[in-house]
Structure formats: structure tokens, C-alpha cells
C-alpha positions, 0 to 999 in steps of 0.5 A: 488618633488621640494620645494615650492616658500617659500623654504620649502619642501611640506607637502606631503614629510614629512606629518603632523606626521613629524610636530608633532614629531619636538618638541624642548626640550624647549617646553617640559618645557610646560608639567611641569605645566600640570603634576604639576597641574593635576598629583600632585593634587592626591597627594596634595588632603588634607585640612591640613596642612594650608600654608599661611592660605589656605588649602593645596590643594588651596595652591598647585593650587595657587602655580602652577599658579604662576610657570606656568608664570615663566615656560612660561617666561623661554620657551619665553626666550629660544625659538630661534624664539623670539631671531630672532625677537628681533634682527631684 
């Protein structure tokens, strides 16, 4: 099949499954907050000890909200697509 006018191969050649499997390693960093909040909540599910005046479970969630921002900033910096836009 010839390539489309924009130079990309038609989706019939690769299909949607290939697009799903085309995950870059830096995008896997996005799974860390998901695991931290939803997976770690089972381990952090206690009231004591108090950390910074908050029950531990609340501290755990607030900590992950901050870490999500840090993780997304790292992903943004490492993504080559964002570097191309900045250089233009």
C-alpha cells in the first residue's frame, strides 16, 4: 500500500494495536503516580502516625499529589516531541 499524502503509512498496515504498543519508556513514568496512589493506599491505610499534623493516609495522598506534578514535569522535559517544539 502506498503511503498517505502526509508521508505516514495507512492504519490498515499497522492497525490500532500497533499504536497501543508504541509506548515510549518515558511514558511508563506516568504509571508511577497511579501505582503510588491506588496501589499504595492499601499499605498506607492507617490513621497513626501523624505526619505534619495529618493522619498518615491523608499525608500519603497529599504527598502523591505533589509527586504527580514532579513526575509529569520530568516526563515533559524528557519527551523528545516537546524538545522539537521548543527548538522551532
